[in-house]
ROPAMI-683167 format. One line per 3 residues: number of its first residue (from 1); for each residue y, x, z of C-alpha. Coordinates in nm, 2 decimals, padded with zeros to 4 digits. Layout:
N
NUM> Y/X/Z; ... .
//
This chain:
365
1> 04.57/08.07/03.45; 04.25/08.15/03.26; 04.06/07.91/03.04 .
4> 03.78/07.90/03.30; 04.04/07.79/03.57; 04.18/07.53/03.33 .
7> 03.83/07.39/03.28; 03.74/07.37/03.65; 04.08/07.24/03.77 .
10> 03.98/06.87/03.77; 03.66/06.92/03.97; 03.84/07.16/04.21 .
13> 04.10/06.89/04.28; 03.85/06.60/04.32; 03.58/06.79/04.49 .
16> 03.80/07.06/04.66; 03.74/07.27/04.96; 03.76/07.14/05.32 .
19> 04.10/07.09/05.46; 04.25/07.36/05.68; 04.57/07.46/05.84 .
22> 04.71/07.73/06.06; 05.00/07.80/06.30; 05.18/08.13/06.25 .
25> 05.10/08.40/06.50; 05.27/08.71/06.35; 05.63/08.78/06.41 .
28> 05.79/08.90/06.09; 06.02/08.79/05.81; 05.80/08.73/05.52 .
31> 06.05/08.59/05.26; 06.41/08.65/05.17; 06.66/08.44/05.35 .
34> 06.96/08.32/05.14; 07.29/08.23/05.32; 07.63/08.10/05.24 .
37> 07.94/08.22/05.43; 08.21/07.99/05.30; 08.50/08.15/05.49 .
40> 08.42/08.47/05.30; 08.32/08.30/04.98; 08.00/08.51/04.99 .
43> 07.63/08.46/04.95; 07.41/08.69/05.16; 07.04/08.78/05.14 .
46> 06.85/08.90/05.45; 06.51/09.06/05.45; 06.34/09.26/05.73 .
49> 06.64/09.23/05.96; 06.87/09.39/05.70; 07.14/09.26/05.47 .
52> 06.99/09.36/05.13; 07.25/09.21/04.89; 07.54/08.98/04.86 .
55> 07.77/08.83/04.59; 08.08/08.62/04.57; 08.11/08.26/04.44 .
58> 08.14/08.22/04.06; 08.49/08.22/03.91; 08.64/07.87/03.90 .
61> 08.40/07.73/04.16; 08.45/07.62/04.52; 08.51/07.87/04.80 .
64> 08.27/07.67/05.02; 07.92/07.61/04.86; 07.72/07.54/05.17 .
67> 07.47/07.29/05.02; 07.22/07.52/04.84; 06.87/07.49/04.71 .
70> 06.67/07.81/04.64; 06.37/07.80/04.40; 06.36/08.05/04.12 .
73> 06.74/08.02/04.11; 07.01/07.92/04.36; 07.18/07.59/04.29 .
76> 07.48/07.49/04.50; 07.72/07.20/04.54; 08.08/07.23/04.64 .
79> 08.11/07.14/05.01; 08.39/06.89/04.97; 08.41/06.58/04.74 .
82> 08.51/06.69/04.39; 08.45/07.06/04.45; 08.23/07.25/04.21 .
85> 07.91/07.45/04.28; 07.71/07.67/04.05; 07.37/07.81/03.96 .
88> 07.29/08.17/04.02; 06.98/08.38/03.96; 06.82/08.54/04.27 .
91> 07.03/08.85/04.22; 07.36/08.65/04.22; 07.43/08.64/03.85 .
94> 07.62/08.33/03.73; 07.39/08.13/03.51; 07.67/07.90/03.39 .
97> 07.56/07.55/03.52; 07.81/07.36/03.74; 07.75/07.08/03.99 .
100> 08.03/06.86/04.14; 08.02/06.71/04.48; 07.99/06.34/04.41 .
103> 08.17/06.05/04.59; 07.99/05.93/04.90; 07.90/06.22/05.13 .
106> 08.19/06.38/05.31; 08.20/06.76/05.36; 07.84/06.90/05.34 .
109> 07.71/07.19/05.54; 07.36/07.28/05.41; 07.10/07.18/05.15 .
112> 06.73/07.18/05.09; 06.47/07.04/04.85; 06.13/06.88/04.85 .
115> 06.06/07.00/04.50; 06.18/06.67/04.34; 06.51/06.57/04.51 .
118> 06.78/06.77/04.68; 06.91/06.69/05.03; 07.23/06.77/05.23 .
121> 07.39/06.68/05.56; 07.76/06.59/05.59; 08.02/06.62/05.87 .
124> 07.93/06.29/06.04; 07.56/06.38/06.03; 07.47/06.17/05.73 .
127> 07.15/06.30/05.56; 07.17/06.23/05.18; 06.92/06.26/04.90 .
130> 07.05/06.38/04.56; 06.90/06.43/04.22; 06.83/06.78/04.09 .
133> 07.19/06.81/03.96; 07.34/06.72/04.30; 07.42/06.37/04.17 .
136> 07.34/06.01/04.26; 07.36/06.05/04.64; 07.17/05.80/04.86 .
139> 07.23/05.81/05.24; 06.89/05.82/05.42; 06.98/05.82/05.79 .
142> 07.23/05.96/06.05; 07.15/06.27/06.24; 07.45/06.30/06.47 .
145> 07.72/06.53/06.34; 07.78/06.86/06.16; 07.45/07.05/06.13 .
148> 07.19/07.21/05.90; 06.86/07.10/05.76; 06.55/07.21/05.58 .
151> 06.24/07.04/05.43; 05.89/07.07/05.57; 05.61/07.00/05.32 .
154> 05.34/07.00/05.59; 05.44/06.65/05.69; 05.70/06.55/05.43 .
157> 05.98/06.57/05.68; 06.32/06.72/05.75; 06.42/06.96/06.03 .
160> 06.78/06.91/06.14; 06.99/07.14/06.37; 07.33/07.06/06.52 .
163> 07.64/07.27/06.56; 07.73/07.10/06.88; 07.39/07.07/07.06 .
166> 07.10/07.31/07.13; 06.84/07.08/06.97; 06.63/07.12/06.66 .
169> 06.49/06.78/06.56; 06.21/06.69/06.31; 06.27/06.36/06.13 .
172> 06.07/06.16/05.88; 06.25/06.10/05.55; 06.37/05.76/05.69 .
175> 06.51/05.91/06.01; 06.23/05.85/06.26; 06.22/06.13/06.52 .
178> 05.88/06.32/06.51; 05.97/06.58/06.78; 06.23/06.83/06.88 .
181> 06.28/07.15/07.08; 06.57/07.34/07.23; 06.70/07.68/07.13 .
184> 06.89/07.72/07.45; 07.23/07.76/07.27; 07.46/07.55/07.05 .
187> 07.59/07.63/06.70; 07.24/07.64/06.53; 07.32/07.66/06.16 .
190> 07.17/07.78/05.83; 06.84/07.63/05.92; 06.56/07.73/05.68 .
193> 06.18/07.70/05.67; 05.97/07.99/05.54; 05.68/07.82/05.37 .
196> 05.49/08.14/05.35; 05.42/08.13/05.72; 05.56/07.79/05.84 .
199> 05.83/07.93/06.06; 06.19/07.83/06.10; 06.50/08.06/06.07 .
202> 06.85/07.99/06.19; 07.19/08.16/06.25; 07.30/08.16/06.61 .
205> 07.67/08.11/06.55; 07.75/08.18/06.92; 07.66/08.54/06.84 .
208> 07.77/08.57/06.48; 07.53/08.79/06.27; 07.24/08.71/06.50 .
211> 06.94/08.53/06.34; 06.64/08.37/06.51; 06.28/08.29/06.40 .
214> 06.11/07.99/06.57; 05.77/07.83/06.54; 05.78/07.46/06.47 .
217> 05.65/07.40/06.82; 05.96/07.56/06.97; 05.85/07.92/07.05 .
220> 06.11/08.19/06.99; 05.93/08.45/06.77; 06.22/08.69/06.69 .
223> 06.59/08.74/06.75; 06.76/08.99/06.52; 07.11/09.13/06.51 .
226> 07.16/09.21/06.15; 07.37/09.52/06.08; 07.68/09.43/05.88 .
229> 07.64/09.06/05.91; 07.87/08.99/06.21; 08.17/08.94/05.99 .
232> 08.01/08.66/05.79; 08.03/08.30/05.91; 07.71/08.18/05.75 .
235> 07.66/07.81/05.79; 07.42/07.72/05.50; 07.09/07.88/05.45 .
238> 06.75/07.84/05.27; 06.44/08.04/05.19; 06.31/08.03/04.83 .
241> 06.06/07.76/04.76; 05.89/07.85/04.43; 05.59/07.64/04.34 .
244> 05.70/07.35/04.55; 05.45/07.06/04.56; 05.60/06.76/04.40 .
247> 05.53/06.41/04.27; 05.74/06.25/03.99; 05.73/05.88/03.90 .
250> 05.67/05.80/03.54; 05.61/05.46/03.38; 05.61/05.50/03.00 .
253> 05.75/05.18/02.84; 05.78/05.01/03.17; 05.50/04.76/03.11 .
256> 05.28/04.87/03.40; 05.32/04.76/03.76; 05.51/05.03/03.96 .
259> 05.26/05.01/04.24; 05.12/05.36/04.26; 05.29/05.63/04.47 .
262> 05.24/05.95/04.66; 05.23/05.92/05.04; 05.21/06.30/05.07 .
265> 05.27/06.59/04.83; 04.98/06.77/04.66; 05.01/07.08/04.89 .
268> 04.75/07.35/04.86; 04.49/07.33/05.14; 04.57/06.97/05.25 .
271> 04.46/06.62/05.17; 04.68/06.46/04.90; 04.73/06.10/05.00 .
274> 04.80/05.84/04.72; 04.92/05.49/04.80; 04.87/05.16/04.62 .
277> 05.06/04.83/04.67; 04.76/04.60/04.73; 04.73/04.23/04.82 .
280> 04.47/03.99/04.96; 04.31/03.96/04.61; 04.27/04.34/04.56 .
283> 03.91/04.43/04.49; 03.95/04.80/04.43; 04.18/05.09/04.35 .
286> 04.13/05.39/04.11; 04.30/05.72/04.08; 04.28/05.86/03.73 .
289> 04.34/06.24/03.69; 04.47/06.34/03.35; 04.31/06.67/03.27 .
292> 04.50/06.70/02.94; 04.84/06.60/03.08; 05.08/06.31/03.04 .
295> 05.11/06.07/02.74; 05.23/05.71/02.67; 04.97/05.47/02.51 .
298> 04.75/05.34/02.38; 04.76/04.98/02.52; 04.53/04.90/02.80 .
301> 04.46/04.55/02.92; 04.81/04.42/03.02; 04.96/04.76/03.02 .
304> 04.92/05.11/02.88; 04.75/05.45/02.94; 05.00/05.71/03.07 .
307> 04.77/06.01/03.06; 04.64/06.20/02.75; 04.29/06.12/02.64 .
310> 04.25/06.45/02.46; 04.01/06.54/02.74; 03.80/06.30/02.95 .
313> 03.99/06.20/03.27; 03.85/06.24/03.62; 03.85/05.93/03.83 .
316> 03.81/05.85/04.20; 03.76/05.49/04.32; 03.80/05.31/04.65 .
319> 03.94/04.99/04.80; 04.29/05.11/04.92; 04.49/05.43/04.95 .
322> 04.29/05.73/04.83; 04.29/06.09/04.96; 04.19/06.39/04.76 .
325> 04.13/06.74/04.92; 04.34/07.00/04.74; 04.18/07.35/04.75 .
328> 04.38/07.64/04.89; 04.33/07.85/04.58; 04.66/08.04/04.52 .
331> 04.63/08.02/04.14; 04.67/07.64/04.16; 05.03/07.69/04.28 .
334> 05.27/07.58/04.00; 05.00/07.40/03.80; 05.10/07.05/03.69 .
337> 04.89/06.75/03.61; 04.93/06.38/03.52; 04.78/06.11/03.74 .
340> 04.77/05.73/03.70; 04.69/05.45/03.94; 04.47/05.15/03.86 .
343> 04.40/04.83/04.05; 04.14/04.56/04.02; 04.24/04.22/04.16 .
346> 04.04/03.89/04.16; 04.18/03.62/03.94; 04.10/03.26/03.85 .
349> 03.89/03.37/03.55; 03.74/03.69/03.71; 03.86/04.04/03.78 .
352> 04.21/04.14/03.66; 04.23/04.51/03.55; 04.58/04.63/03.62 .
355> 04.71/04.97/03.49; 04.98/05.11/03.73; 05.25/05.37/03.68 .
358> 05.19/05.74/03.66; 05.27/06.02/03.91; 05.31/06.36/03.75 .
361> 05.22/06.61/04.01; 05.28/06.98/04.08; 05.05/07.17/04.31 .
364> 05.22/07.40/04.55; 05.34/07.46/04.90 .
//
């Protein structure tokens, strides 16, 4: 990013372009599609209807590594409790990191990420959230039975397929059904979202080695028989998600109220919605955008600043949750910034100025 871009970033974020969106119309595979065939202990990469490379699991790790997350590397978890996954570069070289399937989820069949947390689905359909090392699992909701899943940043949701049904279902992160469509066949696995064009990909296991591309409205866009793939029982799949939009909670020394959150992710070309825990006495809310990045201190009223004051911050004020339009400029992808919430409440002696926690954000897709 150039110095000019750095200088105009705050005004671009606050005063950014009008919101827009589009539905894919072209039928093509834009991004590489990464798959795990556990029975063969093999990772596959598909592109343009062809199997372009493959590699076997790292020495000493699990045969089955279906839960995978693909960003600028591939991070896997062993499918069964206690089994070990690994980290690979995008060519399949072992990078040395190891990740153990923790107690809680049973055998897991696929993985995905929202840029901050990892997610997987187990044999009884439990959808779990993990940290970025495949630890600290939290069950979010039940989605039926064995299946596959992928994250959709356009509405902060999960798409979930099932091995035993023909339905692809879109869920909120708490398990509320947003919609669904039928593929016309069972054994829908290795579900993945290509964020480059907003389409879904899956493996039709009723015709092993056959892969389908779907719109999120349920239109079949392509059905491809991949040469050389029919011998691979691929059940986990993801498409790389570099420059993933993300929010990460931060609260310095913990003296600020933890009342500022992200309702949506700061995705290019959308409105980033921030959320405040308000009450009947709340007079106003403020979003502070830290041009110079994160910091802790100095003290501020009953709390502390959590953004650097090396450059003047940009602020946006309102009376509740605030929305900022994020420009669609591609150079913003991967840029990080610090933000902090601020609330003004009425008190017995006048206004109370309440610094809130920070959200460190990454612009992306």
